[in-house]
DSSP file (Angstrom, degrees, kcal/mol; ACC not computed):
  #  RESIDUE AA STRUCTURE BP1 BP2  ACC     N-H-->O    O-->H-N    N-H-->O    O-->H-N    TCO  KAPPA ALPHA  PHI   PSI    X-CA   Y-CA   Z-CA
    1    1 A M              0   0    0      0, 0.0     3,-0.2     0, 0.0    19,-0.0   0.000 360.0 360.0 360.0 -55.1    8.4   -8.3   -6.1
    2    2 A N    >   +     0   0    0      1,-0.2     3,-2.4     2,-0.1     4,-0.4   0.341 360.0 114.7-102.7   4.5    7.3   -5.4   -8.4
    3    3 A R  G >   +     0   0    0      1,-0.3     3,-1.2     2,-0.2     4,-0.3   0.783  68.2  63.2 -50.7 -35.9    9.1   -2.5   -6.7
    4    4 A K  G 3  S+     0   0    0      1,-0.3    -1,-0.3    -3,-0.2     3,-0.1   0.699 109.4  40.7 -65.9 -18.1   11.4   -1.8   -9.7
    5    5 A V  G X  S+     0   0    0     -3,-2.4     3,-1.9     1,-0.1    -1,-0.3   0.358  79.8 107.7-109.9   3.9    8.4   -1.0  -11.9
    6    6 A Y  T <  S+     0   0    0     -3,-1.2    -2,-0.1    -4,-0.4    -1,-0.1   0.840  84.5  43.8 -52.1 -37.9    6.3    1.0   -9.5
    7    7 A E  T 3  S+     0   0    0     -4,-0.3    -1,-0.3    -3,-0.1    -2,-0.1   0.433  87.3 113.3 -91.3   1.0    7.0    4.3  -11.2
    8    8 A E  S <  S-     0   0    0     -3,-1.9     2,-0.1     1,-0.1    -3,-0.0  -0.491  74.1-109.3 -70.8 142.5    6.6    3.0  -14.8
    9    9 A P        -     0   0    0      0, 0.0     2,-0.6     0, 0.0    -1,-0.1  -0.465  22.1-128.2 -69.5 142.6    3.6    4.5  -16.6
   10   10 A M        -     0   0    0     -2,-0.1     2,-0.5     6,-0.1     6,-0.1  -0.839  27.8-161.8 -88.8 123.8    0.6    2.2  -17.3
   11   11 A I    >   -     0   0    0     -2,-0.6     3,-2.0     4,-0.2     2,-0.1  -0.939  21.4-115.3-115.5 123.8   -0.1    2.4  -21.1
   12   12 A E  T 3  S+     0   0    0     -2,-0.5    -2,-0.0     1,-0.3     0, 0.0  -0.307  98.6   9.9 -58.7 130.7   -3.4    1.3  -22.4
   13   13 A G  T 3  S+     0   0    0      1,-0.3    -1,-0.3    -2,-0.1     3,-0.1   0.250 101.5 116.6  84.2 -12.4   -3.1   -1.7  -24.7
   14   14 A A  S <  S-     0   0    0     -3,-2.0    -1,-0.3     1,-0.1    -3,-0.0  -0.517  78.1 -90.6 -84.7 157.6    0.5   -2.3  -23.9
   15   15 A P        -     0   0    0      0, 0.0    -4,-0.2     0, 0.0    -1,-0.1  -0.327  54.3 -92.1 -61.7 148.1    1.7   -5.5  -22.2
   16   16 A L        -     0   0    0      1,-0.1    -6,-0.1     2,-0.1     0, 0.0  -0.353  25.8-138.4 -60.8 141.4    1.7   -5.3  -18.4
   17   17 A P  S    S+     0   0    0      0, 0.0     2,-0.3     0, 0.0    -1,-0.1   0.305  84.7  43.5 -83.3  10.8    5.1   -4.2  -17.0
   18   18 A F        -     0   0    0    -13,-0.0     2,-0.4     2,-0.0    -2,-0.1  -0.942  67.5-147.1-147.0 164.1    4.9   -6.8  -14.2
   19   19 A E        -     0   0    0     -2,-0.3     0, 0.0     8,-0.0     0, 0.0  -0.996  21.5-125.4-136.5 131.9    3.9  -10.4  -13.7
   20   20 A L        -     0   0    0     -2,-0.4     7,-0.1     1,-0.1     3,-0.1  -0.544  15.4-136.9 -72.8 141.7    2.2  -11.9  -10.7
   21   21 A P  S    S-     0   0    0      0, 0.0     2,-0.3     0, 0.0    -1,-0.1   0.721  80.8  -1.4 -71.2 -19.8    4.1  -14.8   -9.3
   22   22 A A  S    S-     0   0    0      1,-0.1     3,-0.2     4,-0.1     0, 0.0  -0.961  75.8-100.0-160.8 166.7    0.9  -16.8   -8.7
   23   23 A W  S    S+     0   0    0     -2,-0.3     2,-1.0     1,-0.2    -1,-0.1   0.888 119.9  50.9 -63.0 -40.5   -2.8  -16.6   -9.0
   24   24 A I  S    S+     0   0    0     -3,-0.1     2,-0.3    56,-0.0    -1,-0.2  -0.820  90.1 113.4 -98.7  94.4   -3.1  -15.9   -5.3
   25   25 A A  S    S-     0   0    0     -2,-1.0     2,-0.3    -3,-0.2    -5,-0.1  -0.982  70.5 -93.3-157.5 155.8   -0.6  -13.0   -4.9
   26   26 A C        -     0   0    0     -2,-0.3    -4,-0.1     9,-0.1    -2,-0.0  -0.561  37.0-137.6 -75.2 135.3   -0.5   -9.3   -4.1
   27   27 A A     >  -     0   0    0     -2,-0.3     4,-2.8    -7,-0.1     5,-0.2  -0.342  38.3 -89.3 -79.6 172.3   -0.7   -7.0   -7.1
   28   28 A P  H  > S+     0   0    0      0, 0.0     4,-2.7     0, 0.0     5,-0.2   0.888 127.2  50.8 -57.6 -41.9    1.6   -3.9   -7.2
   29   29 A F  H  > S+     0   0    0      2,-0.2     4,-1.7     1,-0.2     5,-0.1   0.943 113.9  44.1 -59.5 -47.6   -0.9   -1.6   -5.4
   30   30 A E  H  >>S+     0   0    0      1,-0.2     5,-2.4     2,-0.2     4,-0.6   0.878 114.0  50.5 -67.0 -37.9   -1.5   -4.2   -2.6
   31   31 A E  H ><5S+     0   0    0     -4,-2.8     3,-1.0     1,-0.2    -1,-0.2   0.910 107.4  54.2 -63.0 -43.7    2.2   -4.8   -2.3
   32   32 A C  H 3<5S+     0   0    0     -4,-2.7    -2,-0.2     1,-0.3    -1,-0.2   0.848 107.7  50.3 -60.9 -35.7    2.9   -1.0   -2.1
   33   33 A L  H 3<5S-     0   0    0     -4,-1.7    -1,-0.3    -5,-0.2    -2,-0.2   0.598 118.3-113.7 -79.3 -10.0    0.4   -0.8    0.8
   34   34 A G  T <<5 +     0   0    0     -3,-1.0    -3,-0.2    -4,-0.6    -2,-0.1   0.670  54.3 167.3  89.2  18.7    2.2   -3.7    2.6
   35   35 A M      < -     0   0    0     -5,-2.4     2,-0.4    14,-0.2    14,-0.2  -0.318  17.3-161.8 -65.8 149.5   -0.6   -6.2    2.4
   36   36 A H  E     -A   48   0A   0     12,-2.5    12,-2.5   -11,-0.0     2,-0.9  -0.999  15.9-137.8-133.5 131.0    0.1   -9.9    3.2
   37   37 A I  E     +A   47   0A   0     -2,-0.4    10,-0.2    10,-0.2     3,-0.1  -0.775  25.0 174.1 -88.8 107.7   -2.0  -12.8    2.3
   38   38 A E  E     -     0   0A   0      8,-2.1     2,-0.3    -2,-0.9     9,-0.2   0.874  66.9  -9.9 -81.2 -37.8   -2.1  -15.0    5.3
   39   39 A E  E     +A   46   0A   0      7,-1.6     7,-2.8     2,-0.0    -1,-0.3  -0.971  52.4 178.8-161.2 143.9   -4.6  -17.5    4.0
   40   40 A A  E     +A   45   0A   0     -2,-0.3     2,-0.3     5,-0.2     5,-0.2  -0.857  31.5 125.1-149.7 113.2   -7.0  -18.0    1.1
   41   41 A K  E >   +A   44   0A   0      3,-1.9     3,-1.5    -2,-0.3    41,-0.1  -0.970  59.8  13.8-164.0 151.6   -9.1  -21.1    0.8
   42   42 A D  T 3  S-     0   0    0     -2,-0.3     3,-0.1     1,-0.3    40,-0.1   0.820 128.7 -51.3  55.2  39.6  -12.6  -22.4    0.4
   43   43 A G  T 3  S+     0   0    0     35,-0.4    70,-2.3     1,-0.3     2,-0.3   0.737 120.6 100.3  70.6  22.1  -14.1  -18.9   -0.5
   44   44 A K  E <   -AB  41 112A   0     -3,-1.5    -3,-1.9    68,-0.2     2,-0.3  -0.931  47.3-175.3-132.1 157.2  -12.4  -17.3    2.6
   45   45 A A  E     -AB  40 111A   0     66,-1.9    66,-2.9    -2,-0.3     2,-0.4  -0.991  15.5-156.4-152.6 152.6   -9.3  -15.2    3.0
   46   46 A L  E     +AB  39 110A   0     -7,-2.8    -8,-2.1    -2,-0.3    -7,-1.6  -0.980  20.7 175.6-129.5 116.1   -7.3  -13.6    5.8
   47   47 A L  E     -AB  37 109A   0     62,-2.2    62,-2.9    -2,-0.4     2,-0.3  -0.920   9.9-162.7-121.9 147.1   -5.1  -10.6    4.9
   48   48 A T  E     -AB  36 108A   0    -12,-2.5   -12,-2.5    -2,-0.3    60,-0.2  -0.872   5.2-174.6-123.8 161.4   -3.0   -8.4    7.1
   49   49 A M  E     - B   0 107A   0     58,-2.2    58,-2.7    -2,-0.3     2,-0.2  -0.908  22.7-129.4-154.8 125.3   -1.4   -4.9    6.6
   50   50 A P  E     - B   0 106A   0      0, 0.0     2,-1.0     0, 0.0    56,-0.3  -0.523  26.0-119.6 -76.8 144.0    0.9   -3.0    8.9
   51   51 A F        +     0   0    0     54,-3.1    54,-0.3    -2,-0.2     2,-0.2  -0.742  43.1 174.3 -84.9 105.2   -0.1    0.6    9.7
   52   52 A K    >   -     0   0    0     -2,-1.0     3,-2.3   -19,-0.2     4,-0.1  -0.686  46.7-102.5-105.3 162.3    2.9    2.6    8.4
   53   53 A V  G >  S+     0   0    0      1,-0.3     3,-2.3    -2,-0.2     7,-0.1   0.851 117.8  67.1 -51.7 -39.5    3.1    6.4    8.3
   54   54 A K  G 3  S+     0   0    0      1,-0.3    -1,-0.3   -21,-0.0    -3,-0.0   0.659  99.2  52.7 -61.5 -14.7    2.4    6.4    4.5
   55   55 A L  G <  S+     0   0    0     -3,-2.3     8,-3.3     5,-0.1    -1,-0.3   0.290  88.3 108.5-102.7   9.6   -1.1    5.1    5.3
   56   56 A A  B <   -F   62   0B   0     -3,-2.3     6,-0.2     6,-0.2     2,-0.1  -0.609  57.4-143.7 -88.0 145.1   -2.0    7.8    7.8
   57   57 A Q    >   -     0   0    0      4,-2.8     3,-2.2    -2,-0.3     6,-0.1  -0.358  48.5 -75.6 -89.7-176.3   -4.5   10.6    7.3
   58   58 A G  T 3  S+     0   0    0      1,-0.3    -2,-0.0    -2,-0.1    -1,-0.0   0.685 130.0  47.7 -59.9 -24.2   -3.9   14.1    8.7
   59   59 A K  T 3  S-     0   0    0      2,-0.1    -1,-0.3     3,-0.0     3,-0.1   0.321 120.4-100.4-103.5  10.0   -4.7   13.3   12.3
   60   60 A G  S <  S+     0   0    0     -3,-2.2     2,-0.2     1,-0.3    -2,-0.1   0.529  82.1 124.1  92.3   6.4   -2.6   10.2   12.5
   61   61 A L  S    S-     0   0    0      1,-0.1    -4,-2.8    40,-0.0    -1,-0.3  -0.595  75.5 -86.1 -92.3 161.4   -5.3    7.6   12.1
   62   62 A M  B     -F   56   0B   0     40,-2.2    40,-0.3    -6,-0.2    -6,-0.2  -0.505  53.3-107.3 -68.8 133.7   -5.2    5.0    9.3
   63   63 A H    >>  -     0   0    0     -8,-3.3     4,-1.7    -2,-0.2     3,-0.9  -0.308  18.3-128.4 -62.5 138.5   -6.7    6.4    6.1
   64   64 A G  H 3> S+     0   0    0      1,-0.3     4,-2.6     2,-0.2     5,-0.2   0.825 108.6  60.0 -56.9 -34.1  -10.2    5.1    5.2
   65   65 A G  H 3> S+     0   0    0      1,-0.2     4,-2.3     2,-0.2    -1,-0.3   0.854 103.1  51.5 -67.3 -32.2   -9.0    4.3    1.7
   66   66 A A  H <> S+     0   0    0     -3,-0.9     4,-2.2   -11,-0.2    -2,-0.2   0.918 111.1  47.5 -67.6 -44.3   -6.3    2.0    3.1
   67   67 A V  H  X S+     0   0    0     -4,-1.7     4,-2.1     2,-0.2    -2,-0.2   0.902 113.3  48.5 -60.4 -43.9   -8.9    0.1    5.2
   68   68 A T  H  X S+     0   0    0     -4,-2.6     4,-2.9     2,-0.2     5,-0.2   0.904 109.4  52.3 -66.1 -42.5  -11.2   -0.1    2.2
   69   69 A A  H  X S+     0   0    0     -4,-2.3     4,-2.5     1,-0.2     5,-0.2   0.924 109.6  49.0 -59.7 -44.2   -8.4   -1.4    0.0
   70   70 A L  H  X S+     0   0    0     -4,-2.2     4,-2.3     2,-0.2    -1,-0.2   0.934 113.3  46.4 -61.3 -45.9   -7.5   -4.1    2.4
   71   71 A A  H  X S+     0   0    0     -4,-2.1     4,-2.1     2,-0.2    -2,-0.2   0.934 113.6  48.4 -64.5 -45.0  -11.1   -5.3    2.8
   72   72 A D  H  X S+     0   0    0     -4,-2.9     4,-2.2     1,-0.2    -1,-0.2   0.919 112.7  48.2 -61.0 -43.8  -11.7   -5.3   -1.0
   73   73 A T  H  X S+     0   0    0     -4,-2.5     4,-2.4    -5,-0.2    -1,-0.2   0.879 108.1  55.2 -65.2 -38.8   -8.5   -7.2   -1.7
   74   74 A A  H  X S+     0   0    0     -4,-2.3     4,-1.9    -5,-0.2    -1,-0.2   0.925 109.6  46.1 -59.9 -45.4   -9.4   -9.7    1.0
   75   75 A V  H  X S+     0   0    0     -4,-2.1     4,-2.4     1,-0.2    -2,-0.2   0.918 110.7  53.8 -64.7 -41.9  -12.8  -10.4   -0.6
   76   76 A A  H  X S+     0   0    0     -4,-2.2     4,-2.3     1,-0.2    -2,-0.2   0.886 107.8  49.6 -61.3 -39.0  -11.1  -10.7   -4.0
   77   77 A M  H  X S+     0   0    0     -4,-2.4     4,-1.2     2,-0.2    -1,-0.2   0.871 109.3  52.6 -66.7 -36.9   -8.6  -13.3   -2.7
   78   78 A A  H  < S+     0   0    0     -4,-1.9   -35,-0.4    -5,-0.2     3,-0.3   0.916 110.6  48.1 -63.7 -42.0  -11.5  -15.3   -1.3
   79   79 A I  H >X S+     0   0    0     -4,-2.4     3,-2.5     1,-0.2     4,-0.9   0.901 102.5  62.1 -65.7 -41.1  -13.2  -15.2   -4.7
   80   80 A K  H >< S+     0   0    0     -4,-2.3     3,-0.6     1,-0.3    -1,-0.2   0.834  96.3  60.9 -53.8 -34.0  -10.0  -16.3   -6.5
   81   81 A R  T 3< S+     0   0    0     -4,-1.2    -1,-0.3    -3,-0.3   -39,-0.2   0.621 108.0  44.1 -70.6 -10.5  -10.1  -19.5   -4.6
   82   82 A L  T <4 S+     0   0    0     -3,-2.5    -1,-0.2    -4,-0.2    -2,-0.2   0.558 105.9  67.6-108.1 -10.7  -13.5  -20.3   -6.2
   83   83 A L  S << S-     0   0    0     -4,-0.9     3,-0.1    -3,-0.6     4,-0.0  -0.733  90.3 -95.2-109.7 158.3  -12.7  -19.3   -9.8
   84   84 A P    >   -     0   0    0      0, 0.0     3,-1.5     0, 0.0    -2,-0.1  -0.378  57.7 -85.7 -65.0 148.3  -10.4  -20.9  -12.4
   85   85 A E  T 3  S+     0   0    0      1,-0.2     3,-0.1    -4,-0.1    -4,-0.0  -0.237 114.1  23.5 -55.6 143.9   -7.0  -19.3  -12.6
   86   86 A D  T 3  S+     0   0    0      1,-0.3    -1,-0.2    -3,-0.1     2,-0.1   0.563  83.6 151.9  70.9  14.3   -6.8  -16.3  -14.9
   87   87 A S    <   -     0   0    0     -3,-1.5     2,-0.5    -7,-0.1    -1,-0.3  -0.429  42.7-129.9 -64.3 148.9  -10.5  -15.5  -14.6
   88   88 A H        +     0   0    0     57,-0.2    57,-3.0    -3,-0.1     2,-0.3  -0.914  41.8 147.5-106.2 126.2  -11.3  -11.9  -15.0
   89   89 A F  E     -C  144   0A   0     -2,-0.5     2,-0.3    55,-0.3    55,-0.2  -0.980  19.8-169.1-152.9 158.4  -13.5  -10.2  -12.4
   90   90 A A  E     -C  143   0A   0     53,-1.9    53,-2.5    -2,-0.3     2,-0.3  -0.995  32.2 -99.3-151.9 152.5  -13.9   -6.8  -10.8
   91   91 A T  E     +C  142   0A   0     -2,-0.3    51,-0.3    51,-0.2     3,-0.1  -0.580  35.3 172.4 -69.4 130.2  -15.5   -5.0   -8.0
   92   92 A V  E     +     0   0A   0     49,-3.0     2,-0.3     1,-0.4    50,-0.2   0.569  67.2  11.5-113.8 -17.6  -18.7   -3.2   -9.3
   93   93 A A  E     +C  141   0A   0     48,-1.5    48,-2.5     2,-0.0    -1,-0.4  -0.977  63.6 175.5-155.6 147.2  -20.1   -2.0   -5.9
   94   94 A L  E     -C  140   0A   0     -2,-0.3     2,-0.3    46,-0.2    46,-0.2  -0.993  11.3-164.8-151.6 156.6  -18.9   -1.8   -2.4
   95   95 A D  E     -C  139   0A   0     44,-2.5    44,-2.5    -2,-0.3     2,-0.4  -0.992   7.6-174.3-142.5 133.2  -20.0   -0.5    1.0
   96   96 A L  E     -C  138   0A   0     -2,-0.3     2,-0.5    42,-0.2    42,-0.2  -0.991   6.0-165.7-132.4 132.5  -17.9    0.1    4.1
   97   97 A K  E     -C  137   0A   0     40,-2.8    40,-2.2    -2,-0.4     2,-0.3  -0.966  15.4-142.8-116.7 127.2  -19.0    1.1    7.6
   98   98 A F  E     +C  136   0A   0     -2,-0.5    38,-0.3    38,-0.2    37,-0.1  -0.679  23.5 170.9 -89.0 139.7  -16.4    2.3   10.1
   99   99 A H        -     0   0    0     36,-2.8    37,-0.2     1,-0.4    36,-0.2   0.600  67.9  -0.2-117.7 -27.6  -16.8    1.3   13.8
  100  100 A A  S    S-     0   0    0     35,-1.3    -1,-0.4    33,-0.1     2,-0.1  -0.987  75.2-101.6-159.4 156.7  -13.6    2.5   15.3
  101  101 A P        -     0   0    0      0, 0.0     2,-0.6     0, 0.0    28,-0.1  -0.439  25.9-128.2 -80.9 158.0  -10.3    4.2   14.2
  102  102 A V        +     0   0    0    -40,-0.3   -40,-2.2     1,-0.1     3,-0.1  -0.940  29.5 172.5-102.3 124.0   -7.0    2.4   13.6
  103  103 A R        -     0   0    0     -2,-0.6     2,-0.3     1,-0.3    -1,-0.1   0.565  57.5 -35.6-108.5 -14.1   -4.3    4.1   15.6
  104  104 A G  S    S+     0   0    0      2,-0.0    26,-0.5   -42,-0.0    -1,-0.3  -0.980  89.8  55.7 174.2 177.2   -1.4    1.7   15.1
  105  105 A G  S    S-     0   0    0    -54,-0.3   -54,-3.1    -2,-0.3     2,-0.4  -0.352  89.3 -34.9  79.2-154.4   -0.2   -1.8   14.7
  106  106 A T  E     -B   50   0A   0    -56,-0.3     2,-0.3    -2,-0.1    -2,-0.0  -0.910  52.0-152.4-112.3 133.1   -1.3   -4.4   12.1
  107  107 A V  E     -B   49   0A   0    -58,-2.7   -58,-2.2    -2,-0.4     2,-0.4  -0.731   9.0-156.1-101.3 155.3   -4.8   -4.6   10.8
  108  108 A R  E     -BD  48 128A   0     20,-2.3    20,-2.8    -2,-0.3     2,-0.5  -0.983   5.3-153.3-131.6 145.6   -6.4   -7.8    9.5
  109  109 A A  E     -BD  47 127A   0    -62,-2.9   -62,-2.2    -2,-0.4     2,-0.6  -0.978   3.4-162.5-118.4 127.3   -9.3   -8.4    7.2
  110  110 A E  E     -BD  46 126A   0     16,-2.7    16,-2.0    -2,-0.5     2,-0.3  -0.944  22.3-178.9-109.0 114.5  -11.3  -11.6    7.4
  111  111 A A  E     +BD  45 125A   0    -66,-2.9   -66,-1.9    -2,-0.6     2,-0.3  -0.797  13.3 175.4-118.8 156.4  -13.3  -12.1    4.2
  112  112 A R  E     -BD  44 124A   0     12,-2.3    12,-2.3    -2,-0.3     2,-0.4  -0.986  34.2-112.8-154.5 150.0  -15.7  -14.6    2.8
  113  113 A V  E     - D   0 123A   0    -70,-2.3    10,-0.3    -2,-0.3     3,-0.1  -0.690  29.9-179.8 -80.1 132.5  -17.9  -15.1   -0.3
  114  114 A T  E     +     0   0A   0      8,-2.7     2,-0.3    -2,-0.4     9,-0.2   0.732  63.5  13.8-107.4 -29.3  -21.6  -14.9    0.6
  115  115 A E  E     + D   0 122A   0      7,-1.5     7,-2.6     2,-0.0    -1,-0.3  -0.995  62.3 178.8-148.0 147.8  -23.4  -15.4   -2.7
  116  116 A R  E     + D   0 121A   0     -2,-0.3     2,-0.2     5,-0.2     5,-0.2  -0.964   9.7 157.9-152.4 133.6  -22.4  -16.7   -6.1
  117  117 A D        -     0   0    0      3,-2.5    -2,-0.0    -2,-0.3     0, 0.0  -0.705  64.5 -66.6-132.2-166.0  -24.0  -17.3   -9.4
  118  118 A E  S    S+     0   0    0     -2,-0.2     3,-0.1     1,-0.2     0, 0.0   0.851 127.5   4.4 -54.4 -41.9  -22.4  -17.6  -12.9
  119  119 A R  S    S+     0   0    0      1,-0.1    25,-2.9    24,-0.1     2,-0.4   0.503 117.8  72.6-124.6  -7.1  -21.4  -13.9  -13.2
  120  120 A N  E     + E   0 143A   0     23,-0.2    -3,-2.5    21,-0.0     2,-0.4  -0.934  50.1 178.1-118.5 135.9  -22.2  -12.2   -9.8
  121  121 A I  E     -DE 116 142A   0     21,-2.5    21,-3.6    -2,-0.4     2,-0.4  -0.997   8.0-164.5-135.2 129.5  -20.3  -12.8   -6.6
  122  122 A R  E     +DE 115 141A   0     -7,-2.6    -8,-2.7    -2,-0.4    -7,-1.5  -0.890  15.0 170.7-112.0 145.8  -21.0  -11.1   -3.3
  123  123 A G  E     -DE 113 140A   0     17,-2.1    17,-2.5    -2,-0.4     2,-0.3  -0.941  17.0-154.4-146.5 169.0  -18.6  -11.0   -0.4
  124  124 A E  E     -DE 112 139A   0    -12,-2.3   -12,-2.3    -2,-0.3     2,-0.3  -0.984   6.0-169.0-143.9 155.7  -18.1   -9.5    2.9
  125  125 A A  E     -DE 111 138A   0     13,-2.4    13,-3.1    -2,-0.3     2,-0.4  -0.995  11.7-151.0-143.7 148.9  -15.1   -8.7    5.2
  126  126 A E  E     -DE 110 137A   0    -16,-2.0   -16,-2.7    -2,-0.3     2,-0.5  -0.972  16.5-151.1-116.0 136.2  -14.6   -7.6    8.8
  127  127 A V  E     -DE 109 136A   0      9,-2.7     8,-2.8    -2,-0.4     9,-1.5  -0.924  13.6-171.7-113.0 134.0  -11.5   -5.6    9.6
  128  128 A F  E     -DE 108 134A   0    -20,-2.8   -20,-2.3    -2,-0.5     6,-0.2  -0.903  17.4-130.0-123.8 147.6   -9.9   -5.7   13.0
  129  129 A D    >   -     0   0    0      4,-2.2     3,-2.0    -2,-0.3   -22,-0.1  -0.270  46.3 -87.2 -85.1-178.7   -7.1   -3.7   14.7
  130  130 A E  T 3  S+     0   0    0    -26,-0.5   -25,-0.1     1,-0.3   -23,-0.1   0.664 129.0  55.7 -68.5 -14.5   -4.2   -5.4   16.5
  131  131 A H  T 3  S-     0   0    0      2,-0.1    -1,-0.3   -26,-0.0     3,-0.1   0.417 120.4-106.4 -93.2   0.1   -6.3   -5.5   19.7
  132  132 A G  S <  S+     0   0    0     -3,-2.0     2,-0.4     1,-0.3    -2,-0.1   0.554  70.9 146.6  83.0   8.9   -9.2   -7.4   18.0
  133  133 A V        -     0   0    0      1,-0.1    -4,-2.2     2,-0.0     2,-0.5  -0.665  54.3-120.4 -79.2 126.4  -11.5   -4.5   17.9
  134  134 A K  E     + E   0 128A   0     -2,-0.4    -6,-0.3    -6,-0.2     3,-0.1  -0.553  35.7 174.6 -68.6 119.2  -13.7   -4.5   14.8
  135  135 A V  E     +     0   0A   0     -8,-2.8   -36,-2.8    -2,-0.5   -35,-1.3   0.647  59.4   8.0-100.6 -18.3  -12.9   -1.3   13.0
  136  136 A A  E     -CE  98 127A   0     -9,-1.5    -9,-2.7   -38,-0.3     2,-0.4  -0.988  50.5-148.5-163.1 151.8  -15.0   -1.8    9.8
  137  137 A T  E     -CE  97 126A   0    -40,-2.2   -40,-2.8    -2,-0.3     2,-0.4  -0.996  25.0-169.3-124.1 129.9  -17.5   -4.0    8.1
  138  138 A F  E     -CE  96 125A   0    -13,-3.1   -13,-2.4    -2,-0.4     2,-0.3  -0.941  10.9-178.2-125.9 137.6  -17.3   -4.3    4.3
  139  139 A T  E     +CE  95 124A   0    -44,-2.5   -44,-2.5    -2,-0.4     2,-0.3  -0.978  12.5 176.7-130.2 150.5  -19.7   -5.7    1.7
  140  140 A S  E     -CE  94 123A   0    -17,-2.5   -17,-2.1    -2,-0.3     2,-0.4  -0.984  25.6-142.7-152.0 159.4  -19.1   -5.9   -2.0
  141  141 A H  E     -CE  93 122A   0    -48,-2.5   -49,-3.0    -2,-0.3   -48,-1.5  -0.997  21.2-169.8-126.3 123.8  -20.4   -7.1   -5.4
  142  142 A F  E     -CE  91 121A   0    -21,-3.6   -21,-2.5    -2,-0.4     2,-0.4  -0.844   9.8-147.7-111.3 150.4  -18.1   -8.4   -8.0
  143  143 A K  E     -CE  90 120A   0    -53,-2.5   -53,-1.9    -2,-0.3     2,-0.4  -0.965   9.1-141.2-119.1 134.1  -18.8   -9.2  -11.6
  144  144 A V  E     -C   89   0A   0    -25,-2.9   -55,-0.3    -2,-0.4     2,-0.1  -0.774  31.0-109.7 -92.4 135.8  -17.1  -12.0  -13.6
  145  145 A K        -     0   0    0    -57,-3.0   -57,-0.2    -2,-0.4     3,-0.1  -0.373  36.7-105.4 -65.2 140.8  -16.3  -11.2  -17.2
  146  146 A R        -     0   0    0      1,-0.1    -1,-0.1    -2,-0.1     2,-0.1  -0.374  39.1-105.9 -62.1 140.6  -18.4  -13.0  -19.8
  147  147 A P        -     0   0    0      0, 0.0     2,-0.4     0, 0.0    -1,-0.1  -0.455  34.9-113.5 -66.5 143.8  -16.6  -15.8  -21.6
  148  148 A V        -     0   0    0     -2,-0.1     2,-0.3    -3,-0.1    -3,-0.0  -0.678  36.0-164.9 -78.8 127.9  -15.6  -14.9  -25.2
  149  149 A T    >   -     0   0    0     -2,-0.4     3,-1.6     1,-0.1    -3,-0.0  -0.760  31.7-113.7-112.0 162.2  -17.5  -17.1  -27.7
  150  150 A S  T 3  S+     0   0    0     -2,-0.3    -1,-0.1     1,-0.3    -2,-0.0   0.733 113.6  58.2 -67.3 -22.5  -16.8  -17.6  -31.4
  151  151 A D  T 3         0   0    0      1,-0.2    -1,-0.3     0, 0.0    -3,-0.0   0.334 360.0 360.0 -92.7  11.1  -20.1  -15.8  -32.4
  152  152 A Q    <         0   0    0     -3,-1.6    -1,-0.2     0, 0.0    -2,-0.1   0.474 360.0 360.0 -94.7 360.0  -19.2  -12.6  -30.6
């Protein structure tokens, strides 16, 4: 979708050089990593990502940053199903615990929203390898941007 603009510089204050096709869609970074949104509904999401060579660390295992990115994105997609379209929110804290390495195949992240108030949303994800082995447990805290009011 966005491959033609991958190498364009991001310039602060300039219009984005890409447009997402829908509210629930992979952004350029997620697309670059090969993520696929299998399902996102009711504060839950399931994402998959194939383990390609570009995601390997020096010993041939999936890089921890790739695992973290998948888990974080899965929680974000679960959150998107609970917020109005075009809401602004961001990860402000995260924690990931590794249980096993990923050696090949496709990994999947199963995410869900665990707590929510007006501006704070917490979520968790479990990441599994292609054999169903849990490779990581992820928790995160997202913050929703305050609405702009006329007196601000």
